[in-house]
N, C-alpha and C positions, 0 to 999 in steps of 0.2 A: 476420593476413596472409591474404588471400583466395587461393584457388587456382582455376584455371579450366581447362576443356577445351572444345574447339570442334570440332564435327563438322558440316561443311557450314554450314548457316545456324542451327544449334542451339548455344547457349552454356550452359555449366554453371558456376556460380560457387559455391564452397564456402568458408566460414570455419569451420574446424574447432574453434576455441576462441574464444568471444566474450570480449572484454576489458572490464574495468570494469563487470562485473555480478557479482552474488552467485550462485555456483553454476556448473555446467558445462553449457554449451549450444553449439550450432552453428547456422550458417545455410546453407541449401541453396536455390539458385535455378536454374531452367532457363528459358531464353528461346529463342524461335524467331521469326526475322524481326522482331525488336524487340518481340514480345509475350511476356508472362510466361506460361509454361505451368504452372509450379509454384513455390511459395514455402513453405518449411518452416522453422519454428523447431524444431530437433531437440534436445530435452532428453534427454541421455544419463546424467545423474547417477543413481546407483542409488537405487531407492525406499527409504524409511526406515521404513515400517510403524508410524508412531506410533499410528494408530487401533487396530491389533491389540494392541500391548503396553500400551495404556491399559485394556484389558479386565481386570477383576479388581482394579484399583487402587481405593483409597479415593478418594472425590470430592475430598478436600482435597489429594491429591497432584497432581491434574490441572493446576492453574495452573503449578506449578513444572516439570512434565514438558513441557507444551506450549510453555512459554517457550523450551525448548531447540530448538524447530523453527527459530528464527531469532534470530541474535545482534543483528540490526539493529532488528527490530520485535517483541521479546518481549512488550512491554506489550499489543500487539494480541491476541496469543494468550492471554495471561492474562485480559484483559478479556472476550473472547468466551466463553472457557470459564466464567468466573465467572457471567456473565449467563445462559448456557444452563443451568448446573447449579442456579442459584438458582430458575429456572423449574421444573426437574425436581423440586427438593426443596420447592417450595411456599412459598418465602420471598421471591420477587421483589418483592412488594408491601410488604415490611417493611424494605427497605433504606433507611436514613436519607438525607434530602436532603444532609446534610453529607458522607456517604460518596460519594454520586453526584458532588458537586462535586469531591471529591478525585480521583475517577476521571477526571474531565475534566482536572484539573491534571496527572495522571500522563500522560494522552494528549498534553497540550500538550508535555510534555518529549520524548516520543518523536517527535511530528511535527517539532519543532524540530530535533532532532539528525539524524533520518533525512532530512528534506527538505533540510537544509543540506548534508549529506554528498553527496546525489545531485546537487543543483543545481550546487554549486561544485567538488566534487572529482571527480565521475564524469562529469558531462554538459557542463559549461561548456567544458572543453577541446575538445570536438567543435565547438562554435560558434566558438571563437576560433582554431582551427587548430593545436592542440597535441596531442601524443600522450599526455600525462598532466598531472596537476595540478602535478607537480614542475617540469616544463619551463615550464608556464604561470606558476608563481609567480615565475620570474625576471623576467617582464615585467609581472605584475599582482600584485605582492606585497601591496599594501594590501587588495585584494579578498579574497585568500586569508586574510590575517591576520584580517580582520573575520569571515569565514566560520568560521574555527577558533574564535574567541571565542564565536560564536553556538552552534556545536555543543557546546562545553564547557558553556554555560549550559543547554542542553537536557539534557545528561547529568546535570548537577547537580540538576535538578528530579527526575529519575527516582531518582538515588541518595539524595537526601534523603528522599523520600517512601517509597521501596520498597527501601532497603537497599543497592543497588549499581546501577551504570549498565547493566551487561550482565547479562542473565538475573537481573533483580531478584527478591528473595526475600521481600519484605514484603507481597505480595498474597495474599489468601485468599478462598475462596468466602464471601460475606457481607460482605466489606470488606477490612480490613487487619489484620495482626497487631499493629501499633501505628501511631500517627500522630505526627508531629513536634509539638513545642511551637512556639509562635509565634516564639520567639527563634531557632529554627533557620533561619528565612527572612530574617533581618535583613540578612545580607551579600549574599544573592542578589538581593533585590528591586532595588537600584540597578543591578546588572548587567543584569537583564532590561529595565529601563527604557531603559538606554543601548542594549541590543541591539535593542529595538523601533525606536528611531530609526535605527539602522544598517540594519535590515532594510527599512525603508521606502525608504531611499536605494538599497539594493541591488536592490529590486524594480523601481524605475524604471530602474536601470542595465540589468537584464536585459530590460526591455521596450523600451527606447530604443536600445540599442547592438547588439543581436543581430539577425541576419538569419535569420528563421524560414523554413524551406523551405515551398513552396507545396503544400498537401495539403488537400483538401476531401472529407470522407467523411460519409455519412449514418449516423452512429453511433446505436446504441441505448445510451443512457447509463443506468446503474443505480447507485443509491446510497441510503443511508438518507435519510429525508426527514421529520425531526421538525417539529412545528408551531411550536416556539418557540426553536430554537437551531440553530446550524450543526452538522452531524452529526459526532459522535464515537462516543458510546456508546448512544444511544437513537433510536427512531423507526421507523416502517414503512419498508419497502423499496419504492422507486418507480422507474419508468422514464419517460423522456420520450416513450415511445410507447404509453402507455396503461394501465399497471397500477400499483397501489399496494396492497401486501399486507402483512400482519403478518409479523414475522420468522419465525415458525414455519411460515408458508405458502410459504416461498421455493421449496421443491421442487415446488410446484404450477405454477410458471411457468418454472423452469429445469431443465435436465437435464445430466448428465455422461456422457461416453463415452470409451472408449479409442481411441487412434489408434496406428498401427503405429510412427510415427517418434518417439514421445515416451514417457518413463516417467512423465509427468504426465497426468492426465485433462484433457480439453477440455470446456468448458461452453458451453451454448447456450440461448437462450430457446426454449422449446417452440414449434414451428411457425414460427419465424423464423430463428434462427441466432445469429451472433456478436454480442457486446455489449462495452461498454467500462465498466470500473470504475476508480476512482482520482480524483485531484485534479480532472481535467477534468469528470468526471461529477458530482462533488460540487458544484463551482462552478456548473455549468450548471443544476443542479436546486435549488440552495440559496443563490444569490448574495445574495438579500435578507436572509439570516440572518447574513451576515458581521459581525464586530465592527466598530463604527464606524471604527476606525483603518484597517482593511482596506477597508471600503466606500468611504471617501473617496479611496482610491487607485485603485479599480477603473475609474472613467471615464478617468483619466490613462493607465492601462495599456491600456485599449481603444483610446484615441487613438494610443498609441505603436505598438501592433501592427497598427493599421489595421483592427480588426474588433470589432464589438459582440458581446455575448453573444446567442445561444449560440455558443461557439467549436466549430468542426467540424474543426479541424486538431489532430491528436494532439501535434504539436510544441509547441503552446501550453500543454501541461501544465506546461511550465517556469514561465511566469509565473503559472499557476494555483497551482503549489506555492509560489511566492514569496508570493502573496496569502494562502495558507493559513498560511504561517509567520508573517506579520504577525498574522493572526488569533490564532494560538496564543500568540504572545508577549504580545499585548494582553490576551487572556483570562487568561493566567497572572498578569500584573500585577494585573488586577482581583481575581482570587481571593486573591492574597497580601496585597493592601492591606486586604482585609476578613477575613483569615484568623482563625478561632477553631477550635481542635480540636473535632471533633464530640463529642457527649455519650457516644457509644460508638463504638469503632473497627470493630466487626463485629457482625453479627446472629447470635444463637445459632441453631444448626441441629440438628434431630433427623433422623437419616437416615430415608429412606422410599423406596419404589419410585416411580419416576416417569420422565417423559420431557420434555425441554426443548430448545428450539433458540433461538439468538440470533445476532445479527451486530453487529459494531462496524466502524469504519472505520480499518483499518490505513493507514499512509502510502500504500501502493500500491493501496488499494481495499478493497472489502467483504470481510470475513472472517467466514464463517458456520460455527458449530459446532452439533452436535446430540449429546445424550447420553441414555442410559437408565441408570437406577440400580435396584438391588434394595433390599430392605427394610433391608439393613445399610449402604446408602450406597456399595456397590461398583459400578463401571462395568460394565454388561453389553453396551453397544454405544456406539460413537463414530463420528462422521463429521465431517470437516473439509473445507471448500471454501475454499482460499486465493485471494487476488486474482490472482496470476500465472497460475494454471491457468485462471481465468475469462477473463483477457485474451488467452490464447494464440491462439485463433482470430481475434480482431480484429487482433492483431499480424501474423498471416500475411496477413490481408486488406489491411492497410496496406502490407505489403511488396510485395504484388502491384501495388497502386496506385502506389507510389513508384517501384518498379523499372520499371514501364511508362513513367513520365514520363522516367526518366533512362537509358533503354536505350542511348542513344548514347554514354554514358560508357564509358571502358575498364573492364576487369574489376576492376582494383584500386580505382578510384574508385567504381564502382558498389557493390562489396562494402562499402567503408568507409561510404558513405552509408546503406546498409541496416543496418549495425551501429549507426550513429547513431540510426536509428529504433527499434531494439530497446532501446538504452540509454535512450531517451527515456521508455519505459514504466517504467524502474527495476525490471526484473524480478528477483524474488527466487526464483531457480530452485530452491534447496534447499527453500524453503517448498512449492513446487508438487509435489514428488515424494514426498509423504507416504504414498502408497498405490499399490499395483499389484495388480490382480486377476489371478490365475493361472488359466489354462484347462489342465486336465490331461486328456490322452487316454489311455485304457487300451490297452495293447498287447494284441494277440490272443494 
C-alpha cells in the first residue's frame, strides 16, 4: 500500500514494504510539477556479512555456505564460488568436460524453477490485474497448474543432481561429491519433454496476451558472452557499449559504492554509470546462441511484442525469461538424452595459496565472486557482487523514467505501477545485502 504526502506542488509517494519480492525493501518517490525529483529503491534488510565469516573457512566449505545466501538461486552462488576457487587453486583447466556439462544441467534446473516462479507466481498477476497468484488462479487455473508442473521439474533436476532442491549439498569445488546413474533420469526425461512443449505455448501466451508498458531506455547491458553457447557458467564479460573482458578483470570496468538509503552496495560502469544485468542483457548480447527450440520462437515473440532485438524496455524481461526457460528445458533434454556419468565426479585438489575470480549467470543476472586462499586452502579474503545490487541504480533510473510518464495518475495507481517495475527485475534483496562497510569515528 502506497502512502503519500503533498505540499504545494510537491508529491511524495512511499511504499514501505514491497510485495512479491524476496527480501525487505521500500519505494520512495518525490515529484514536483509532474517531474520526478527523486526515486529510490530503499533496501533496509540488515546486512549479512557473508564475506566476513567466509574468512578462515576451508575452501570446500564455501559452496555450501554461499548457497545459504539465497534459497531461490543457491546453484548460482555455488557455481560462481566453485569456478573462482578452482582458478585460485590452479585446477580450472583440469575440470572434465563431463563435469562442465553437468554444471550446465544443474543451472538449467535453477533457471527453470526460478524463472517460472517469477514469471507466473510473482509477476504475471501484475499484468492480469490480480493482487496475487492465489486470486489469479481462480480465473487462470490451467496456466498456474502448468507453471507449477514446470517449477517442480526444475526442482527435480537440482534435487537429483545435487541432493536436494533448496540449498543443494552435492556440489563441491572441482565437481560433485557424486553423480547420478543414468537410470535416475528415466522418469524425469518425459516430464521435461512435455514441459518443453508447455513452455513454448506459455511463452507465446506471455508475448501475445499481455500489454507491456511503454518504456524505452538506453541501457548498458552486461552479461557473460561465450563464443559457443548461451551464457550460464563460462565466457568473458561483455557490454553492448564497448567492452569485453575476462572474468577476473571485471573490477577494471565496474565499481561499487555505498549509498545512504540502502544496506546494499550500488554498482556502476566506471566513467559511465548504471547498467543492466539479467535475462534482457543475456538475450540482447547472446540471442544467436539460444537453443534451436528457443531460437525458432524468437521471431514470433518479437512480432507479438512489436519489437525486434535489441529490446530496450525492461518490462520485456518477462518474455526474455520465458525464452530462457525454453532454452533451459531444451538443453536439459539434450543433456539427459545423451547422459553418461563422467569418468570422475570431481578433480583432486591440493591446497595452495592463490587468488581467483569468476562469474556465472544467476537467473537475475551476473554473479561475480573473488577469493584468496592461503597455503592450507583457507579463505583469506572474499568478495561477492550479486546481480540485484548491480541492477539497483538502473532500477532507480527506470523508476524516474516511468514515474515521469505516469505522473498524472493518482498516488495509489502510480505507486502500484512503480512496484510493478521493481518486481519486473525480480530483485533478490537478501542476496544484495551481503556486506556493509562501517565507518567508525573516534570520539575526542
